[in-house]
C-alpha positions in Angstrom: 0.0 0.0 0.0 1.2 3.5 -0.7 1.0 6.5 1.6 -0.9 8.7 -0.9 -4.1 7.8 -2.6 -4.5 7.7 -6.4 -7.5 7.8 -8.8 -8.0 4.5 -10.5 -10.5 4.0 -13.4 -11.6 0.4 -13.3 -13.7 -1.2 -16.1 -16.2 -3.9 -15.3 -17.8 -6.2 -17.9 -20.0 -9.3 -17.9 -21.6 -11.4 -20.6 -22.4 -14.7 -18.8 -25.2 -15.4 -16.2 -26.6 -12.5 -14.2 -24.7 -9.8 -15.9 -26.1 -6.9 -13.8 -25.6 -9.0 -10.6 -22.0 -9.6 -11.5 -21.4 -5.8 -12.0 -23.1 -5.1 -8.6 -20.9 -7.8 -7.0 -17.8 -6.2 -8.4 -18.8 -2.7 -7.3 -19.5 -3.9 -3.7 -16.3 -5.9 -3.4 -14.1 -3.1 -4.9 -15.7 -0.6 -2.4 -14.6 -2.9 0.4 -10.9 -3.1 -0.6 -8.4 -1.8 2.0 -7.4 1.8 1.6 -10.0 2.2 -1.2 -13.1 4.2 -1.7 -15.5 3.8 -4.7 -16.2 7.5 -5.4 -18.3 7.3 -8.7 -19.7 4.9 -11.2 -20.6 5.4 -14.9 -23.8 4.4 -16.5 -24.1 0.7 -17.5 -23.9 0.2 -21.2 -24.6 -2.9 -23.3 -22.0 -3.5 -26.0 -21.2 -6.1 -28.6 -18.3 -8.5 -27.8 -14.8 -7.7 -29.1 -12.5 -10.3 -30.6 -12.9 -13.5 -32.6 -14.9 -15.7 -30.2 -18.7 -15.8 -30.9 -20.6 -14.8 -27.7 -23.4 -12.7 -26.3 -23.3 -9.0 -25.6 -21.6 -7.5 -22.5 -22.9 -5.2 -19.9 -20.1 -2.7 -19.2 -19.5 -0.1 -16.6 -16.6 1.9 -15.2 -16.0 2.8 -11.6 -13.7 5.5 -10.1 -11.7 4.4 -7.1 -9.6 6.5 -4.7 -7.1 4.0 -3.5 -3.9 3.6 -1.6 -3.3 0.2 -3.1 -0.4 0.0 -5.6 -1.5 -0.9 -9.2 -0.2 -4.5 -8.8 -2.0 -4.9 -5.4 -5.2 -3.5 -7.0 -4.8 -6.0 -9.9 -4.4 -8.9 -7.5 -7.6 -7.9 -5.7 -9.4 -7.5 -9.1 -8.4 -11.1 -10.1 -9.7 -12.4 -6.7 -13.0 -10.7 -7.2 -13.3 -12.1 -10.7 -12.7 -15.6 -9.4 -15.2 -15.1 -6.5 -17.8 -14.3 -9.2 -17.1 -17.6 -11.0 -14.6 -16.4 -13.6 -12.5 -19.1 -15.1 -9.8 -17.9 -17.5 -10.0 -20.4 -20.5 -9.6 -18.5 -23.7 -8.5 -15.0 -24.6 -11.4 -12.8 -25.6 -13.9 -15.5 -24.5 -17.2 -15.2 -22.6 -16.9 -14.4 -18.9 -19.0 -13.9 -15.8 -16.8 -10.9 -14.8 -13.9 -9.0 -16.3 -12.2 -6.3 -14.3 -9.6 -4.1 -16.0 -7.6 -1.3 -14.5 -7.8 1.3 -17.3 -5.9 4.1 -15.7 -4.2 4.6 -12.4 -3.3 8.2 -11.8 -0.6 9.2 -14.2 1.2 5.9 -13.8 2.7 4.3 -16.8 3.8 0.7 -16.5 4.4 -2.2 -18.8 5.4 -5.6 -17.5 4.2 -9.2 -17.8 1.1 -8.7 -15.7 0.0 -5.1 -16.1 0.1 -2.3 -18.7 -1.0 1.2 -17.7 -2.8 3.0 -19.2 -4.6 -0.1 -20.5 -3.5 -0.6 -24.2 -7.1 -1.2 -25.4 -8.4 2.2 -24.2 -8.0 3.9 -27.6 -9.9 1.0 -29.3 -12.9 0.9 -27.0 -15.2 3.9 -27.5 -17.4 2.8 -24.6 -14.4 3.0 -22.2 -13.6 6.4 -23.5 -17.2 7.6 -22.9 -17.1 6.1 -19.4 -13.8 7.7 -18.5 -15.1 11.0 -19.7 -18.2 10.6 -17.6 -16.1 9.9 -14.5 -13.4 12.5 -15.0 -15.8 15.1 -13.6 -15.5 13.5 -10.2 -11.6 13.7 -10.0 -10.7 16.5 -7.8 
């Protein structure tokens, strides 16, 4: 954990099972993380899936966190929340009960085997861009 809090834009997505319930589960669990406050959430949006695997539409939403967790600590917690919601990582771009992505974390830039910030897909996902814009008004 760091001593100063950072703004983190975290994307939520679900296209298997109770999609809205999975997003609600993620919001609740993210808000309970140590040193973290969920300060705002975007509107929920239904989008077509990306990638080569045929599957149903996603519900997507972005939340804004104020957190003292480091980016890698936050990522670890995100993966635990995904698993708790039934996510099993089988195929890249495949259907999932819950997908949690750290899109931006303050002004941090990182690129290693587990995490790239800002998320490299941000320029390719108009719905993420809309959600980030909606939440930026809450950054103070």
